[in-house]
C-alpha positions in Angstrom: 149.1 119.7 147.3 149.2 117.1 144.6 149.9 113.5 145.8 153.2 112.1 144.5 153.9 108.4 143.9 157.2 107.0 142.4 157.3 104.2 139.9 160.3 102.2 138.6 158.4 100.9 135.6 159.1 103.3 132.7 157.3 102.7 129.4 158.9 103.0 126.0 157.8 104.8 122.9 159.0 104.5 119.3 162.3 106.3 119.0 162.4 107.1 122.7 165.3 109.4 123.3 167.6 109.1 126.4 170.5 111.5 126.4 173.4 111.7 128.9 173.4 115.5 128.3 169.7 116.1 128.9 168.8 119.2 130.8 165.4 117.8 131.8 164.3 114.2 132.0 160.8 112.7 132.6 160.7 109.1 133.8 157.4 107.2 133.6 155.4 110.3 134.3 151.8 109.6 135.1 149.1 112.1 136.1 145.6 111.4 137.3 142.8 113.9 138.1 140.4 111.9 140.2 139.4 108.9 138.2 140.7 110.3 134.9 144.3 109.4 133.9 145.7 112.2 131.8 149.3 111.1 131.4 150.2 107.4 131.1 153.9 106.7 131.6 155.6 109.4 129.6 159.4 109.1 129.5 161.2 111.9 127.6 164.6 113.7 127.6 164.8 117.4 126.7 168.2 118.5 125.5 170.4 121.5 126.2 170.2 124.3 123.6 167.4 122.6 121.8 163.7 123.1 121.2 161.5 120.1 121.9 158.1 120.4 120.4 155.2 118.4 122.0 152.4 117.8 119.5 149.2 115.8 119.6 145.4 116.0 119.3 143.4 118.2 121.6 143.0 116.6 125.0 146.1 114.4 124.6 147.7 115.7 127.8 150.2 118.1 126.3 149.5 121.1 128.5 149.4 118.8 131.6 152.8 117.4 130.6 154.2 121.0 130.4 152.8 121.9 133.8 154.4 118.9 135.4 157.8 120.3 134.4 157.5 123.3 136.8 155.0 121.8 139.3 152.1 124.0 138.3 150.0 120.9 138.0 150.0 120.9 141.8 147.5 123.8 141.8 144.8 121.1 141.3 144.3 119.5 144.7 142.7 116.4 143.1 145.8 115.7 141.1 148.1 112.7 141.6 151.5 112.6 140.0 153.6 109.4 139.6 157.1 109.1 138.3 160.0 111.6 138.2 160.9 114.9 136.6 164.6 115.6 136.8 166.3 119.0 136.3 170.0 118.5 136.0 169.6 115.2 137.8 167.5 116.5 140.7 163.9 115.3 141.1 161.8 118.4 141.3 158.9 116.4 142.8 160.9 114.8 145.6 159.8 115.4 149.2 161.1 118.5 150.7 162.0 120.2 147.4 161.2 123.9 147.3 158.8 124.4 144.4 159.3 128.1 144.3 163.1 127.7 143.9 162.7 125.4 141.0 160.2 127.7 139.3 162.9 130.3 139.3 164.9 127.9 137.2 162.1 127.1 134.8 160.4 130.0 133.0 156.8 129.8 131.6 155.1 131.5 128.7 151.3 131.1 128.3 149.0 131.0 125.3 147.7 134.5 125.8 150.0 137.4 126.8 149.7 138.2 130.5 151.9 141.3 131.2 151.6 142.9 134.6 149.5 146.1 134.6 152.7 148.1 135.0 155.3 149.7 132.8 157.4 147.8 130.3 160.4 148.3 132.6 158.5 147.1 135.7 157.5 143.9 134.0 161.1 142.8 133.9 162.4 144.6 137.0 159.8 143.1 139.3 161.1 139.6 138.9 164.7 140.7 139.5 163.6 142.3 142.8 161.4 139.5 144.2 164.2 136.9 143.5 166.8 139.1 145.2 168.9 139.5 142.1 169.6 143.2 142.4 171.0 145.3 145.2 170.5 148.9 143.9 168.7 150.8 141.2 171.7 151.2 138.9 172.3 147.4 139.0 168.6 146.9 138.3 168.6 149.2 135.3 171.6 147.5 133.9 170.1 144.1 134.3 166.8 145.2 132.7 168.7 146.4 129.7 170.7 143.2 129.6 167.5 141.1 129.6 166.0 143.1 126.7 169.2 142.8 124.8 169.3 139.0 125.4 165.7 138.8 124.1 166.6 140.9 121.1 164.1 143.6 122.1 166.3 146.5 123.3 166.1 148.4 120.0 162.3 148.0 120.0 161.6 148.7 123.7 164.6 150.6 125.0 163.2 154.0 124.3 159.7 153.4 125.8 160.5 151.5 129.0 158.1 153.7 131.0 155.1 153.1 128.6 152.3 150.9 130.0 152.8 147.3 129.0 149.0 147.0 128.4 149.3 149.6 125.7 151.4 147.2 123.5 150.0 145.1 120.7 149.3 141.5 121.6 152.5 140.4 119.8 154.6 143.0 121.6 153.0 141.9 124.9 153.9 138.3 124.3 157.5 139.2 123.5 157.6 141.2 126.7 156.3 138.2 128.6 159.2 136.1 127.1 161.7 138.7 128.2 160.0 138.7 131.7 160.6 135.0 131.9 164.3 135.5 131.1 164.8 138.1 133.8 165.4 135.5 136.6 167.9 133.7 134.5 166.1 130.3 134.0 167.7 127.2 132.6 164.5 126.0 130.9 161.7 127.9 129.2 158.3 126.2 128.8 156.0 127.6 126.1 152.4 126.7 125.9 151.0 127.7 122.5 152.9 131.1 122.6 151.6 132.1 119.1 148.0 130.8 119.3 146.5 134.2 120.0 148.6 136.2 117.6 148.5 137.2 113.9 150.9 135.6 111.5 153.3 138.4 111.5 153.5 138.5 115.3 153.8 134.7 115.4 156.7 134.8 113.0 158.6 137.2 115.4 158.0 134.9 118.3 159.3 132.0 116.3 162.4 134.0 115.4 162.9 134.7 119.2 162.5 131.0 120.0 165.2 130.1 117.5 167.6 132.7 118.9 166.9 131.8 122.5 167.6 128.1 122.1 171.3 128.9 121.7 171.3 129.6 125.5 168.3 127.7 126.9 166.4 124.4 126.8 163.0 125.1 125.4 159.9 122.9 125.6 157.1 124.0 123.3 153.5 122.8 123.1 152.0 123.6 119.8 148.7 122.9 117.9 150.3 124.3 114.8 152.3 121.5 113.1 153.9 124.0 110.7 155.1 126.2 113.6 156.5 123.1 115.5 158.3 122.0 112.4 159.9 125.4 111.9 161.3 126.0 115.4 162.0 122.6 116.9 164.9 120.2 116.6 163.1 117.3 118.3 159.4 116.5 118.3 157.4 114.3 120.7 153.9 113.0 119.7 151.5 112.4 122.5 148.1 110.7 122.1 145.6 109.8 124.8 148.2 110.6 127.5 150.9 108.3 126.0 154.1 109.2 124.3 153.7 107.5 120.9 156.9 108.6 119.2 159.8 111.0 119.6 162.6 111.8 117.2 164.4 114.5 115.2 161.8 116.9 113.9 162.8 116.5 110.2 162.3 112.7 110.5 159.0 113.0 112.5 157.5 115.3 109.8 158.6 113.3 106.8 159.1 109.7 107.8 157.5 108.9 111.2 157.9 105.3 112.4 154.6 104.9 114.1 151.4 104.7 112.0 149.5 106.9 114.5 152.1 109.6 114.1 151.9 109.3 110.4 148.1 109.7 110.5 148.3 112.7 112.7 151.0 114.5 110.7 149.1 113.7 107.5 146.0 115.4 109.0 143.9 112.2 109.6 144.1 112.1 113.4 141.0 111.0 115.2 
């Protein structure tokens, strides 16, 4: 279990965004693995029906930040977490909080597709069952169809639900994994480089999915592709060496950033 310490000393970044309508909020988030400090006082709000892109150099702490949002970071027993992560005002790291319950409210999509070695149907139905969301087979089938329709995939997958998920192309597998994340009706979807292992055509379909899903969900996207982040997000946060350097509307961040470090990174001259 990761160690949790609470701090009341939040740090500011250029353009730091604090919203009364935020779905998720980080306050002075700090993470240490042994002697190595990975996150250094990140405070950031993530809005409803909005894609927040998190960009920065390799090793900046982006993926660690994302894993703090659903407590996956606790899998490392040498990890210490300081600060607060709030979901609808409730601290997900507070003592006594059920991590499994919160993970049901926060979906996760990984860089490489990881479908279950089951049928397309079972990849979605399994989550419905283990979370107790269905009481009979007919209800399950109806909800599976609803999930695929919400994900915009029913026309593509509806006639081959019994096909093995591992027989799909990588792009199809990743879209199935996104649908699987939607099955338990989350409020927030975390995406860690969802297009990094895909070809351009498959990546474009994922981006289209993200744009459609933000109408109903809060999405936090970590991306090494600045072009992809610029296309799909409404707000962008730049992290460097574990610190939130700047956050603002995506159009502003990519055309007229306020901080010189952001400008250098966006311009392709990051160290």
